[in-house]
C-alpha positions as CSV (number, residue, x, y, z in Angstrom):
1,M,-17.3,26.7,53.8
2,P,-20.0,24.1,52.8
3,S,-21.7,22.3,55.7
4,A,-21.3,18.5,56.0
5,V,-24.0,16.3,54.4
6,G,-25.3,13.2,56.0
7,A,-27.5,10.2,55.5
8,A,-30.4,12.3,56.8
9,E,-30.3,15.1,54.1
10,L,-30.0,12.3,51.2
11,E,-32.7,10.1,52.7
12,P,-35.5,12.0,50.6
13,A,-33.8,11.6,47.4
14,V,-33.0,7.9,48.2
15,R,-36.8,7.1,49.0
16,A,-37.6,8.8,45.5
17,C,-35.2,6.6,43.5
18,L,-33.2,9.5,42.4
19,V,-29.9,8.4,44.1
20,E,-28.5,5.5,45.8
21,V,-25.6,5.3,48.6
22,V,-23.1,2.6,48.0
23,D,-20.6,2.7,50.8
24,I,-19.2,6.2,50.6
25,E,-20.2,6.7,46.8
26,L,-23.3,8.5,45.8
27,R,-24.8,7.1,42.4
28,F,-27.6,8.4,40.4
29,G,-30.6,6.0,39.7
30,H,-30.3,6.5,36.1
31,P,-27.6,8.3,33.9
32,L,-30.1,10.8,32.6
33,M,-30.8,11.8,36.2
34,R,-27.7,13.8,36.5
35,S,-28.5,16.1,33.7
36,A,-32.3,16.4,34.4
37,I,-31.6,17.3,37.9
38,Q,-28.9,19.9,37.2
39,Q,-31.5,21.4,34.6
40,A,-34.1,21.7,37.1
41,M,-32.1,23.5,39.6
42,A,-32.3,27.5,39.8
43,A,-29.0,29.1,38.7
44,D,-27.9,30.3,42.0
45,A,-28.3,26.6,43.7
46,R,-26.5,25.1,40.8
47,H,-23.7,27.8,41.1
48,A,-23.4,27.1,45.1
49,A,-23.3,23.1,44.4
50,H,-20.4,23.6,41.6
51,A,-18.6,25.9,44.1
52,A,-19.1,23.3,47.1
53,L,-17.8,20.8,44.6
54,A,-14.7,22.9,43.7
55,S,-13.8,23.5,47.3
56,V,-13.1,19.5,48.1
57,L,-11.2,19.0,44.9
58,D,-7.7,20.5,45.8
59,G,-5.9,17.2,44.8
60,Q,-7.6,17.3,41.4
61,P,-6.8,20.6,39.7
62,D,-8.4,20.1,36.3
63,R,-11.6,18.6,37.8
64,Q,-11.7,21.6,40.3
65,V,-11.5,24.3,37.7
66,R,-14.2,22.9,35.6
67,H,-16.4,23.4,38.8
68,R,-15.0,26.9,39.5
69,A,-15.9,27.6,35.7
70,A,-19.5,26.3,36.4
71,A,-19.8,28.3,39.6
72,T,-19.2,31.5,37.8
73,G,-21.6,33.6,36.3
74,T,-19.5,36.5,35.1
75,P,-16.2,36.9,33.3
76,D,-13.2,35.8,35.6
77,E,-9.8,36.0,34.2
78,S,-8.3,33.8,36.9
79,V,-10.8,31.1,36.1
80,A,-10.4,31.7,32.4
81,A,-6.4,31.4,32.8
82,A,-6.7,28.3,34.8
83,L,-9.1,26.6,32.2
84,Q,-6.5,27.5,29.6
85,D,-3.9,25.5,31.6
86,A,-6.2,22.6,32.1
87,A,-6.7,22.4,28.1
88,R,-2.8,22.5,27.6
89,R,-2.4,19.6,30.1
90,A,-5.1,17.7,28.3
91,A,-3.8,18.2,24.8
92,R,-0.5,16.9,26.1
93,C,-2.0,13.7,27.2
94,G,-3.8,13.4,24.0
95,G,-7.4,14.6,25.3
96,I,-7.9,17.0,22.4
97,A,-11.5,17.2,22.8
98,A,-11.3,18.2,26.3
99,A,-9.1,20.9,25.4
100,V,-11.4,22.1,22.9
101,T,-14.2,22.2,25.6
102,A,-12.0,24.0,28.1
103,L,-10.6,26.6,25.8
104,E,-14.0,27.4,24.7
105,Q,-15.3,28.0,28.4
106,A,-12.1,29.9,29.1
107,A,-13.0,32.1,26.0
108,A,-16.5,32.8,27.7
109,L,-15.0,33.7,31.0
110,S,-12.4,35.9,29.5
111,E,-12.4,39.7,30.7
112,D,-9.8,40.9,27.8
113,A,-11.1,40.6,24.2
114,G,-7.5,39.5,23.0
115,R,-7.5,36.7,25.2
116,R,-10.9,36.0,24.5
117,A,-10.1,35.7,20.6
118,E,-6.7,33.8,21.3
119,R,-8.6,30.9,23.2
120,L,-11.1,30.6,20.6
121,L,-8.5,30.5,17.7
122,L,-6.6,27.8,19.7
123,A,-9.7,25.8,20.3
124,A,-10.5,26.2,16.7
125,D,-7.1,24.7,16.0
126,F,-7.8,21.6,18.1
127,A,-11.1,21.2,16.5
128,A,-9.5,21.1,13.0
129,E,-7.4,18.3,14.2
130,L,-10.2,16.4,15.6
131,G,-11.8,16.7,12.1
132,R,-14.8,18.7,13.3
133,P,-15.3,21.5,10.6
134,E,-18.7,23.0,12.0
135,T,-17.0,23.5,15.3
136,V,-14.2,25.3,13.7
137,T,-16.4,27.5,11.8
138,R,-18.5,28.3,14.9
139,L,-15.5,29.1,17.0
140,L,-14.0,31.3,14.1
141,D,-17.2,33.3,13.7
142,R,-17.2,34.0,17.4
143,A,-13.7,35.0,17.4
144,L,-14.5,37.7,14.7
145,T,-17.0,39.5,16.9
146,G,-14.3,41.5,18.6
147,P,-11.0,43.1,17.5
148,L,-8.1,40.9,16.2
149,S,-4.4,41.6,16.4
150,R,-2.3,40.9,13.2
151,Q,-1.2,37.8,14.4
152,Q,-4.6,36.6,15.1
153,H,-6.0,37.7,11.8
154,A,-3.3,35.7,10.1
155,R,-4.3,32.5,12.2
156,M,-7.9,33.0,11.4
157,V,-6.9,33.3,7.4
158,W,-5.0,30.0,7.9
159,L,-7.6,28.2,9.8
160,R,-10.5,29.1,7.2
161,G,-8.5,27.9,4.5
162,G,-8.1,24.4,5.9
163,A,-11.6,23.5,5.3
164,D,-11.5,22.7,1.5
165,E,-7.6,22.4,1.3
166,G,-7.5,26.2,0.6
167,L,-8.6,25.6,-3.0
168,H,-11.5,28.2,-2.8
169,S,-10.5,30.0,0.7
170,H,-7.6,31.4,-0.5
171,S,-7.9,33.5,-3.5
172,S,-4.4,33.8,-4.7
173,G,-3.4,30.4,-3.4
174,A,0.2,29.5,-2.6
175,P,1.8,33.1,-3.3
176,S,-0.5,34.7,-0.8
177,L,-0.1,32.4,1.9
178,T,3.7,32.4,1.3
179,T,3.8,36.1,1.7
180,L,1.5,35.9,5.0
181,A,4.0,33.2,6.3
182,E,7.1,35.4,5.8
183,E,5.4,38.6,7.2
184,M,4.6,36.5,10.6
185,A,7.9,34.8,10.7
186,T,9.4,36.9,13.1
187,E,6.4,37.8,15.2
188,D,5.3,34.0,15.4
189,P,7.7,31.6,13.9
190,V,5.5,28.5,14.8
191,L,2.4,30.1,13.2
192,A,4.5,31.2,10.1
193,L,5.5,27.5,9.5
194,R,2.1,26.3,9.8
195,I,1.0,28.7,7.4
196,L,3.7,27.8,4.9
197,W,2.8,24.3,5.4
198,S,-0.7,25.3,4.0
199,A,0.9,27.0,0.9
200,A,2.9,23.9,0.3
201,Q,-0.3,21.7,0.5
202,L,-1.7,23.9,-2.2
203,C,1.4,23.0,-4.5
204,F,-0.1,19.3,-4.1
205,W,-3.9,20.1,-4.5
206,S,-3.4,22.7,-7.4
207,D,-0.6,23.8,-9.7
208,P,0.6,27.4,-8.5
209,G,3.4,27.0,-11.1
210,P,7.1,26.8,-11.0
211,E,7.6,30.4,-9.5
212,A,5.1,30.0,-6.6
213,R,6.9,26.5,-5.9
214,R,10.4,28.0,-5.6
215,E,9.0,30.7,-3.3
216,V,7.5,28.4,-1.1
217,L,11.0,26.3,-1.1
218,A,13.1,29.4,-0.5
219,A,10.8,30.6,2.3
220,V,11.1,27.1,4.3
221,E,14.7,26.9,3.7
222,R,15.1,30.6,5.4
223,M,12.7,29.8,8.2
224,V,14.1,26.3,9.3
225,A,17.7,25.8,9.2
226,D,17.6,22.2,10.5
227,E,17.8,19.8,7.6
228,L,16.3,17.0,9.7
229,D,13.3,19.1,10.8
230,P,9.9,17.1,9.7
231,W,8.2,20.5,8.8
232,R,11.1,21.4,6.6
233,L,11.2,17.9,4.7
234,A,7.3,17.9,4.4
235,I,7.3,21.3,2.8
236,C,10.1,20.7,0.7
237,A,8.4,17.4,-0.6
238,Y,5.1,19.2,-1.2
239,A,6.7,22.2,-3.0
240,A,9.3,20.3,-5.0
241,P,8.8,16.7,-4.8
242,I,11.1,16.0,-8.0
243,E,13.9,18.4,-7.1
244,R,14.1,17.8,-3.4
245,G,13.0,14.2,-3.6
246,A,16.4,12.9,-2.8
247,Y,17.0,15.1,-0.1
248,V,13.8,14.4,1.6
249,L,14.1,10.5,1.2
250,D,17.6,10.6,2.4
251,R,17.0,12.6,5.5
252,A,13.7,11.0,6.4
253,R,15.2,7.4,6.5
254,N,17.7,8.7,9.1
255,L,15.1,10.7,11.0
256,V,14.4,9.9,14.7
257,L,11.6,11.5,16.3
258,P,11.5,12.2,20.1
259,E,9.6,9.9,22.2
260,G,5.8,10.7,22.7
261,D,5.5,12.4,19.6
262,D,1.8,13.1,19.2
263,G,1.7,11.7,15.7
264,R,1.6,14.7,13.6
265,A,5.1,14.9,12.6
266,Y,4.8,11.4,11.2
267,R,1.6,12.3,9.4
268,M,3.7,15.0,7.5
269,L,6.4,12.6,6.8
270,S,4.2,10.0,5.6
271,T,2.8,12.1,2.9
272,A,6.0,13.7,2.3
273,A,7.8,10.2,1.6
274,L,4.8,9.3,-0.6
275,L,5.1,12.5,-3.0
276,A,8.8,11.9,-3.2
277,G,8.2,8.4,-4.4
278,G,9.2,6.5,-1.3
279,F,6.2,4.4,-0.9
280,G,7.6,1.7,1.7
281,L,8.9,4.8,3.9
282,A,5.5,6.4,3.8
283,R,3.7,3.2,4.9
284,A,6.2,3.0,7.9
285,F,5.5,6.5,8.9
286,S,1.9,6.1,8.5
287,E,1.9,3.0,10.9
288,A,4.0,5.1,13.3
289,G,1.8,8.0,13.5
290,G,-1.6,6.2,13.1
291,A,-1.4,4.9,16.8
292,G,-1.0,8.0,18.5
293,L,-3.7,10.0,16.3
294,R,-6.0,7.2,17.2
295,A,-5.6,7.3,20.7
296,Q,-6.0,11.2,20.7
297,G,-9.1,11.3,18.7
298,R,-7.4,13.4,15.9
299,L,-9.5,12.1,13.2
300,G,-8.7,15.0,10.8
301,L,-5.0,14.2,10.8
302,L,-5.8,10.4,11.1
303,T,-7.6,10.6,7.8
304,R,-4.4,12.0,5.9
305,T,-2.3,9.4,7.7
306,V,-4.5,6.4,6.8
307,G,-4.9,8.0,3.2
308,A,-1.0,8.0,2.5
309,D,-0.8,4.4,3.5
310,A,-3.7,3.7,1.0
311,W,-2.4,5.2,-1.9
312,S,1.3,3.9,-1.2
313,A,-0.1,0.1,-0.5
314,L,-2.0,0.5,-3.9
315,V,0.9,1.6,-5.8
316,V,3.2,-1.2,-4.8
317,G,0.7,-3.7,-5.2
318,D,-0.3,-4.6,-1.7
319,L,-4.1,-4.6,-2.5
320,G,-5.4,-6.3,0.5
321,A,-3.8,-3.5,2.8
322,A,-5.0,-0.7,0.3
323,I,-8.5,-1.8,0.3
324,A,-8.8,-1.6,4.0
325,A,-7.0,1.6,4.4
326,T,-8.7,3.2,1.7
327,E,-12.1,2.2,3.1
328,E,-11.1,3.6,6.6
329,S,-9.7,6.8,5.3
330,R,-12.7,7.3,3.1
331,R,-15.1,6.7,5.9
332,L,-12.9,9.1,8.2
333,A,-13.0,11.9,5.4
334,R,-16.8,11.6,5.1
335,E,-17.4,11.9,8.8
336,T,-15.1,14.4,9.4
337,G,-16.2,16.7,6.6
338,Q,-12.9,16.6,4.5
339,T,-14.6,17.1,1.3
340,M,-11.6,16.9,-1.0
341,M,-9.9,14.1,0.9
342,Y,-13.1,12.1,0.5
343,A,-13.1,12.8,-3.3
344,L,-9.4,11.6,-3.0
345,M,-10.0,8.4,-1.5
346,T,-13.1,7.8,-3.7
347,A,-10.9,8.2,-6.8
348,T,-8.3,5.6,-4.9
349,A,-11.2,3.1,-4.4
350,A,-12.1,3.5,-8.0
351,K,-8.4,2.7,-8.8
352,L,-8.6,-0.5,-6.5
353,A,-11.8,-1.2,-8.2
354,A,-10.0,-1.0,-11.7
355,L,-7.0,-3.0,-10.7
356,R,-9.5,-5.9,-9.3
357,G,-11.4,-5.9,-12.5
358,E,-14.4,-4.4,-11.0
359,E,-15.0,-2.0,-14.0
360,D,-18.6,-0.9,-13.2
361,D,-17.6,0.2,-9.7
362,A,-14.4,1.7,-10.8
363,L,-16.2,4.0,-13.1
364,L,-19.0,4.9,-10.9
365,L,-16.3,5.7,-8.4
366,A,-14.2,7.8,-10.6
367,E,-17.1,9.8,-11.8
368,A,-18.3,10.7,-8.0
369,A,-14.8,11.6,-7.3
370,E,-14.6,13.7,-10.6
371,E,-17.8,15.4,-9.6
372,I,-16.2,16.9,-6.3
373,G,-12.9,17.4,-7.8
374,L,-13.5,19.1,-11.0
375,P,-15.2,22.2,-10.0
376,A,-12.4,22.9,-7.3
377,G,-9.5,22.0,-9.8
378,A,-8.2,19.4,-7.1
379,R,-5.4,17.8,-9.3
380,P,-4.8,14.6,-7.2
381,V,-8.4,13.8,-7.4
382,L,-8.7,14.2,-11.2
383,A,-5.3,12.4,-11.4
384,T,-6.1,9.4,-9.6
385,A,-9.7,9.3,-11.2
386,A,-7.9,9.3,-14.8
387,M,-5.6,6.5,-13.4
388,A,-8.7,4.4,-12.5
389,R,-10.5,4.9,-16.0
390,G,-7.1,4.0,-17.8
391,L,-6.6,1.2,-15.5
392,A,-10.4,-0.2,-16.3
393,A,-9.8,0.3,-20.0
394,L,-6.4,-1.2,-19.9
395,G,-7.6,-4.3,-17.7
396,Q,-10.4,-5.0,-20.4
397,G,-8.0,-4.6,-23.4
398,R,-9.3,-1.4,-24.6
399,F,-5.9,0.1,-25.1
400,E,-6.6,3.1,-27.2
401,E,-8.8,4.3,-24.6
402,A,-6.5,3.5,-22.0
403,Y,-4.0,5.4,-23.8
404,G,-6.0,8.3,-23.8
405,H,-6.6,8.5,-20.1
406,F,-3.0,7.8,-19.2
407,R,-1.8,10.6,-21.7
408,R,-3.8,13.2,-19.8
409,L,-1.6,12.4,-16.7
410,H,1.4,13.9,-18.7
411,D,0.1,17.0,-20.3
412,P,0.6,20.0,-18.0
413,A,-2.4,21.7,-19.8
414,D,-4.8,18.8,-18.6
415,P,-6.3,19.6,-15.0
416,A,-5.4,15.8,-14.4
417,F,-1.7,16.6,-14.4
418,Q,0.1,16.3,-11.0
419,V,3.7,16.6,-10.9
420,A,4.5,13.7,-8.3
421,L,1.6,11.2,-8.6
422,R,2.2,11.0,-12.4
423,L,5.5,9.6,-11.8
424,T,3.7,6.2,-10.9
425,T,1.9,5.8,-14.5
426,L,4.7,5.6,-17.1
427,G,4.4,1.8,-17.2
428,D,0.7,1.7,-17.7
429,L,1.1,4.5,-20.3
430,V,3.6,2.6,-22.5
431,D,1.7,-0.7,-22.2
432,A,-1.4,1.0,-23.6
433,A,0.6,2.8,-26.3
434,K,2.4,-0.3,-27.4
435,H,-0.7,-2.4,-27.9
436,C,-2.6,0.3,-29.8
437,G,0.2,1.2,-32.0
438,R,1.2,4.7,-30.5
439,K,4.8,3.8,-29.3
440,E,6.3,6.5,-31.1
441,A,3.9,9.2,-29.5
442,V,5.0,8.3,-25.9
443,L,8.7,8.6,-26.8
444,P,8.9,12.2,-25.8
445,V,7.2,11.3,-22.4
446,V,9.8,8.7,-21.7
447,A,12.5,11.1,-22.7
448,E,11.1,13.7,-20.2
449,L,10.8,11.2,-17.6
450,E,14.7,9.9,-18.1
451,A,15.5,13.5,-17.3
452,V,13.4,13.6,-14.2
453,A,14.9,10.2,-13.0
454,E,18.2,11.9,-12.8
455,L,16.7,14.2,-10.2
456,T,14.9,11.9,-8.1
457,P,15.6,8.4,-6.7
458,A,11.9,7.5,-6.9
459,P,11.8,3.7,-7.0
460,V,8.4,3.3,-8.9
461,L,9.7,5.6,-11.6
462,H,13.1,4.1,-11.9
463,A,11.7,0.6,-12.3
464,D,9.0,1.6,-14.8
465,L,12.0,3.2,-16.7
466,R,13.7,-0.1,-16.7
467,L,10.7,-1.9,-18.1
468,V,9.7,0.7,-20.6
469,R,13.3,1.1,-21.9
470,A,12.8,-2.8,-22.8
471,Q,9.4,-2.1,-24.3
472,I,10.3,0.7,-26.8
473,A,13.7,-0.7,-27.8
474,P,14.4,-2.3,-31.2
475,D,14.0,-6.1,-31.0
476,D,17.7,-6.8,-31.1
477,D,18.3,-4.6,-28.0
478,A,15.3,-5.4,-25.8
479,E,15.8,-9.2,-24.4
480,P,19.0,-7.7,-22.4
481,L,16.9,-4.7,-21.3
482,F,14.2,-7.3,-20.0
483,E,16.7,-9.2,-18.1
484,A,18.4,-6.1,-16.5
485,A,15.0,-5.1,-15.4
486,L,14.0,-8.2,-13.8
487,S,17.8,-8.4,-12.3
488,T,17.2,-5.7,-9.8
489,D,15.6,-6.1,-6.4
490,L,11.8,-5.6,-7.2
491,S,10.8,-7.3,-4.0
492,A,9.1,-3.9,-2.7
493,L,7.4,-3.6,-5.8
494,P,5.5,-6.8,-6.8
495,L,3.3,-5.3,-9.2
496,I,5.9,-3.8,-11.2
497,R,7.7,-7.2,-11.0
498,A,4.8,-9.0,-12.1
499,R,4.0,-6.6,-15.0
500,T,7.7,-7.0,-16.1
501,H,7.2,-10.9,-16.3
502,L,4.2,-10.3,-18.2
503,A,5.7,-7.9,-20.7
504,F,9.0,-10.0,-21.0
505,G,6.7,-13.3,-21.7
506,E,4.5,-11.5,-24.4
507,W,7.7,-10.3,-26.3
508,L,9.0,-13.9,-26.1
509,R,6.0,-15.3,-27.4
510,R,5.8,-13.4,-30.3
511,R,9.7,-13.7,-31.2
512,R,10.7,-17.0,-30.1
513,P,9.5,-20.5,-29.9
514,S,6.3,-20.6,-27.5
515,V,7.9,-22.6,-24.9
516,E,10.5,-19.5,-23.9
517,S,7.9,-17.5,-22.7
518,R,6.0,-19.9,-20.5
519,D,8.3,-19.3,-17.6
520,H,7.7,-15.6,-17.4
521,L,4.0,-15.9,-18.2
522,R,3.4,-18.4,-15.5
523,T,5.3,-16.3,-13.0
524,A,3.4,-13.3,-14.0
525,R,-0.1,-15.2,-13.7
526,D,0.8,-16.3,-10.4
527,M,1.9,-13.1,-8.9
528,F,-1.2,-11.2,-10.5
529,D,-3.4,-13.7,-8.7
530,A,-1.6,-13.4,-5.6
531,L,-1.6,-9.6,-5.6
532,G,-5.6,-9.6,-6.5
533,A,-4.9,-7.7,-9.9
534,I,-7.5,-10.0,-11.7
535,P,-7.6,-8.8,-15.4
536,W,-4.0,-8.9,-15.5
537,G,-3.9,-12.6,-14.3
538,D,-6.3,-13.3,-17.1
539,R,-4.2,-11.7,-19.6
540,A,-1.5,-13.9,-18.5
541,R,-3.6,-17.1,-18.8
542,R,-4.4,-16.0,-22.6
543,E,-0.9,-15.5,-23.4
544,L,-0.2,-18.8,-21.9
545,R,-2.9,-20.5,-23.8
546,A,-1.5,-19.0,-27.0
547,A,1.8,-20.4,-26.1
548,G,0.3,-24.0,-25.9
549,E,-0.1,-24.3,-22.1
550,T,-3.4,-24.8,-20.4
551,S,-3.7,-22.7,-17.3
552,R,-5.7,-23.2,-14.1
553,G,-8.4,-20.8,-13.3
554,R,-7.9,-18.4,-10.5
555,A,-9.4,-19.5,-7.0
556,P,-11.2,-17.0,-5.2
557,D,-9.7,-15.3,-2.1
558,V,-10.5,-13.4,0.9
559,R,-10.5,-10.1,-1.1
560,D,-13.3,-11.5,-3.3
561,L,-15.6,-12.8,-0.5
562,L,-15.5,-9.6,1.9
563,T,-16.5,-6.1,1.6
564,A,-13.6,-3.4,2.4
565,H,-15.0,-3.0,5.8
566,E,-15.2,-6.5,6.7
567,L,-11.6,-7.0,5.2
568,Q,-10.3,-4.2,7.6
569,I,-11.8,-6.1,10.5
570,V,-10.5,-9.5,9.4
571,Q,-7.1,-8.2,8.9
572,L,-7.0,-6.8,12.4
573,A,-8.4,-9.9,14.0
574,A,-5.8,-12.0,12.2
575,D,-3.0,-9.8,13.8
576,G,-4.4,-10.9,17.2
577,L,-6.3,-7.9,18.2
578,T,-9.4,-8.5,20.3
579,N,-12.9,-7.4,19.6
580,R,-12.7,-4.5,21.8
581,E,-9.3,-3.5,20.5
582,I,-10.6,-3.6,17.0
583,G,-13.7,-1.4,18.1
584,E,-11.1,1.1,19.5
585,R,-9.3,1.3,16.5
586,L,-12.1,1.5,14.2
587,Y,-14.6,3.3,16.5
588,L,-17.2,0.6,16.9
589,S,-18.6,-1.1,19.9
590,H,-17.1,-4.4,20.6
591,R,-20.5,-6.0,20.0
592,T,-20.4,-4.7,16.4
593,V,-17.1,-6.1,15.7
594,S,-18.4,-9.5,17.2
595,S,-21.3,-9.3,14.9
596,H,-19.3,-8.8,11.8
597,L,-16.8,-11.7,12.7
598,H,-19.9,-13.9,13.2
599,R,-21.3,-13.2,9.4
600,I,-17.4,-13.3,8.4
601,F,-16.2,-16.7,9.5
602,P,-18.9,-18.7,7.4
603,K,-17.9,-16.9,4.5
604,L,-14.4,-17.8,4.6
605,G,-15.1,-21.3,5.9
606,V,-13.3,-20.9,9.5
607,V,-14.5,-21.4,12.9
608,S,-11.6,-19.8,14.9
609,R,-9.2,-16.7,14.8
610,N,-6.5,-19.2,14.4
611,E,-7.7,-20.7,11.3
612,L,-8.7,-17.1,10.0
613,R,-4.9,-16.1,10.4
614,G,-4.1,-19.0,7.9
615,V,-6.7,-17.7,5.5
616,V,-5.9,-14.3,5.7
617,G,-2.2,-14.2,6.3
618,A,-0.8,-15.3,2.7
619,L,-3.1,-12.5,1.4
620,C,-3.1,-9.5,3.9
């Protein structure tokens, strides 16, 4: 047993200013002194010190096992097992980084090669959730130095494929992963489902074809009987966003996740709802899951959750929220080495810039996204970049060019074709086609999507269809169709509502006395101004001038004055978060947040948080 240590033994260290004694606490004179002393110690002395600490920490098992491990110079399965238990407890409490460290230590002390590999693979799995690709690779490389079981090899294949969304890592893509998942279904159902999830994600990032999608769908329906299971819903949405869209949205709306969910289920559900066209539901799931993922430091998963919120906010027209979420997701993707997610959020930033009328930025961002996405064939990246280019041209009145970009999204032979995301672009395609004399050319696309709408309840597609029916109809039939489009509840889709008013106003101005068009054009102008879709607001002003009404200019707002990062901080401050809380959410120091707000307040002409809420509230 260790002997007691008194003040006399500590006196030399106190005189040398290495430590100080405060009541019953021993404190180091400088934070670096701890590591310096430890490194200077002989190995046997260091082991003895850790053993002594372990012997007095019976009431703190996790601290105790860390010291037991540090006191052990040779493999010891009992210590390795205790470390693995500590890792499980840490993970349950959200300490994912601590779990990775404990599992890596447990692997080093493992006496059995199989257990060693298992602990390294589990550590790699947690490291992937944290968004640490270099750590994942290092741990997997270490696991490969010994023999692997069939189950461990399957997990290795699956984890390796996560780094680039599987676009390069899985040579035969979704079919090979589906086969692997079914092979593992009896032996390890949990792993099998996660492998199948990767196959489903490949259906989003690439285009494996209808047969491969059907195989993924059939596999998950065999593996998971519970129709409310989040894994089943998410995999169905990724593999068959149209055919299973109604099923996914109906079940997801009624899903109640258990208390204490760690955020992973919400992360899957947020993107599942997005692909099925339920953008409001996607945002609700993103908000619900984000808090847990932030608290646990699961930045790899948080990137996806915030990204789903960004894309959904952009589609419905909440540009202030979309700017902030896009900035955060893009930054997290860059910091966690998620190359394809970074490209996707760069393309999303390009689309935002196009809607805001920032054409130069939009084209630069679209090009940057395409440079990453094109060699990998990442269809969501290329689709979103094409949308950005189309919107940039449409906003500037280059309708022929815009038509070319939007038409790509509906051509299955084009790498920008993505079965779910294209459903959000019909209104833009028809708008461009109508203005450049190509209305007849888009009729087959409209007919195709009319058939798709019979399979899916996706609100944006149905709202766009109501608008384009009026736009392509003969003059005698158009007016009641415009009125029908505006009579539906578009409160959750303000961007489409504004576009519908604009299209109806344009139609009326060319066919009726000018005064009849003004109400719709005025409404469109005001809505586009409030949303921040500057080129479309300017287009409504031009139409109003042609209708004989002088239109006031648009006043600059918060989104014009702040960077995306500043806007994110402002939104959180306006919501009532303290500087420390904002810092914790954005992984900044509270001093950095304070510095940002100190620069932001003069830009907005405010001197307090209360005034900030008033300025920001109407827009964000």
